[in-house]
C-alpha angles and dihedrals in degrees: 000000000000122000114271092248089052091051092053090049090053096053147293120341123201115231125196130255141238103331095186091045088057093048090049091047088053090056102266122140109238097162098108124096088261093060112187088350089079090069091059085076104024103039117003094164089064090061092051091053095049091049090050092051090056091044089052089052091056105272111148095189126054117203113213126242091249104100091111096022108116134145090241094049094048090047088055087057092049097261116138117239089246093053088044092057090049089052094051091048087050091058088066093046091052096048091049089052093047098042098048111189100008135085130284122222115197106220115230107184124194125268089261092064092063089053088057092209102109094260093133083076092059108026090216094145093073087075086069102030121060124206093268091054092049092048088054089051097047098040102078096049093045090050095048092047094049093044090052090059106259110168091223137350118245107219095190147170089023110173104184143043092232091060091046090055090052093050094047091049092050093045090053091047092052096038093225130140117253139174115218114215121180126200106230145182129202118241124217090274095055094255119145114233139173120256085262091058098254117143103259092217088063093050094047086051088066092075093066109124093011103121093186090070108090096173144004131200148105140302140163093039135109118283090239089060095055099084098057091044092049091051090052096047091049088066089069092069090233124116110272128243120204122178114151132183120259090266093267120117130229118236103205093188096051090031093227144107120254135188130033129296114257110169109133129194086213088073094057101081089054091052090051091048087051090055106272111152102164112050133171140107142283129201118005091011109126134189094271089056092052092049087057091048092049090050094051096053108108 
């Protein structure tokens, strides 16, 4: 099997969808601060089954159940640091088992994901944490996922340039391939911006000269916001990743999804034409949606 970077260079690759969404749809409780990471300890077979469902739908990449799996988060749930490390390692093993012959991406969620308060959609925490502190936070999980054999680290749902700087520095220090995916919005002028309001194109430009970055793009955003983000990401010169939500919005206060799903496979050829090479879905995107996306890739 070619390296993940070589596969992206050869043509579009299909990513999976919302792992926690699929687990919840199968009757599992993912409402705690650990989200799907709770099942790494309590029901690992359920995670394998969810990965296998996406693989059967055509996903070539399985994203691990480690988005909210951090040493600090596990400690808050009464799990020792040593056991936390083993659970993070397990996320790679389970993804590999469920995916079969594809690639495994170790999910590295933003600091706000650990807080479980929706702050990954505001990036407000960068007002209190500097780049050094963010590097210290991200380092253990990135080391564990890379050591467990993940093919690439998915540094995803990143809301702010400061956190991008920290992730890039850690990727270079470790020498491991990553993709960098922002969560973006579109301003009144049609410009893609981070959740902190920074022009996305400026943030994507930060990857210049960073060989460890194999793709940049957008996730956990509305399908309608993908085109502007893909255009901004394409300016980086890297392959582009695009995996939006279903079109619904997360109400962090009410802890529920609102709105109507709007992701359409008809949009996919346009994303590919604009430079997208890694395409899938995020929250509320299920295996049937991934099958439709896979079928729509030219």
